N, C-alpha and C positions, 0 to 999 in steps of 0.2 A: 504493500500499498504505499509507504513511504518514498520508494523508488518511483513508483507512478506519479504521486505529487511531485517529486522533485523534476521528473521527466515534463510534467505537463507546466512546471514554471518557466523551466529552462526554454520550451517551446513557445510559449508567450514572451517571454523575455527577447527572443529573439526575434519573434514577428515584430515586437515593438522595435526593436534596434532597426531591423532591416528597412522598415517603413521611414526612417531618417532620412533627409534627402541628403545628398551631397553637396556640400557648399562648395561653388566655383567662382573663380576669379575671370575676368575676362582675358586674361592671359591663355587660361587652359582651354579656351575656344578657337587659337590658334596653333596647328602644327608645330612640333619644335623645327621642322625642317622648313618651315615657309619663309619666303625672303621677307624681309623687313619690310613695313609701312611705314613711309615718312608722311607726318600729317601736315597738310598744307595750312592748317589753324590749330593751334592749342587747345586742348580741351578747357571748358570751365570748370575747374573745381572750387575756386575761389569765388562765393556767392557776392562779393564786392563787385565784381566783374559781371554781373547779372544784366545792368542796364546796358552795357555793350552789348552782351549776346541778344539781348530783346531788341536793342537799336537796329540789330543786322537781320530782323525780320523784314523790314520793309527792302532789302537787296533782292536781288534776281535770286531764284534758285539755284543753286549749286550742285555740280557735277559729281556724283560717287568716284570714292578715289578707288576701291578695288571691288566692283559688282560681282566679282565670281572668285573672291578669296577661298583658298583652300580650308576645309574643316575638317575637325578630328571625328572621324567615323565613329570611334569606340563610343562615344558620348551616347550616341543612337540609343534611347528608351530608357536612358538612367534619370532616375527620380532625382531634381538639382533643385538649388537653391542659389540664385544668382542676385547680386544688386545692381540696381542702374536706374535711370531715368526712362519715363514714359513720354512718347511721342504719338499723341492719339491719330487713330485712321478712322474710327467711328464711334458715336457717341449715341447712347440709347435716348429715349425720350424721356426718361429721368432726369438726364445729363452725366450720366456715367460714361465713362471711357470702358467700350466694353474690346476695342480691336487695337491694337497698340503695336508700335517697335519698343524694344527696349534696348536702350544705349546706354552705353560706360561713362558717358559724361553730358553735362546739361548742354543744350543747342545744338545735339547731332540732329542732322537732317533739318534744322530749321534756318534755311540760307546761308549755311557752312556746308562744306563739301561733307557728305554723311561718311561715317566711318566704313571701313571695309566690310563686306558683307559677312564675314564672320565674326563681327563686333556687332552684330544686330541679330537679335531674336524677334519673331515674329509672334506676339501672344494674343490669343484669342480668353475672355474670362465671361463668364456668365454674370457675375457681381458687379464686376469692374471697378473703377476709381473714379470719385467726384474730379469733376473738371476742374474744379477750383484748388485742387490738393497737389497740381502737376508738377509746381515748381520745387519739390521735395524728392529726393532719393527713396524706392522702395525697393523691398525683397520681394521678390517672384517666385514661387514654388510651383512645381509640377513637372510631369515627363517631359524630358527635351526629345525632339526630335530633328534630325539631322536630314534637314531638307528644306532645299530654297523655295522663297516664297518672294514675289513681287508686288510692290505696291508704287501708289503713286509719288511716293517721296525717296524709297531706296529698295533694292536686294537685299534680301535677307539669307544667310546660309543654314538658319536653326530656326524651328518653331517651338511653341509649347501652348498647351491648353492650361493655365494658371489654375490651379487650387485653391491656393493660398496667395494674398498680396498684403503687405502691411508696411509700415514704416521703416525706413532703414535708420537705426541709431548706431553709431559709432561704439563702439566696446573697445577699453582700454586693455 
């Protein structure tokens, strides 16, 4: 009886452990042997530069740097967690962004050259994110698909059906 209880406990704890998503960094979406990409504009990480990034919205749309960048095929189907900024593609009647591009830095795809396709994840979400919350970074969790996607803003090398979306908070 004790053995069965111990075995059941191990199974349950293993199932819980297996459900934890793998936390990815953006660099892990680039194959190690991929050629380096030189960004034509520095990413906006310092939000004191936010006004400059927003001012760029009135400029003409920029061309994507590497629309067919190589991807990491072994990530296909993995349950992942990735931080980034949301670039809306579709908004629900309730004012929630339900279809978007997840990008590594603020201002990507908004009249600055979009990052390479292996640095963009096309995300769909049933719940979505309030439109007025898009100036902050978010964690997105769900199964990652290594599959190209095309939108009016950019090509993406990955797709995800978001299971969880929540604000990004830095930890020390």
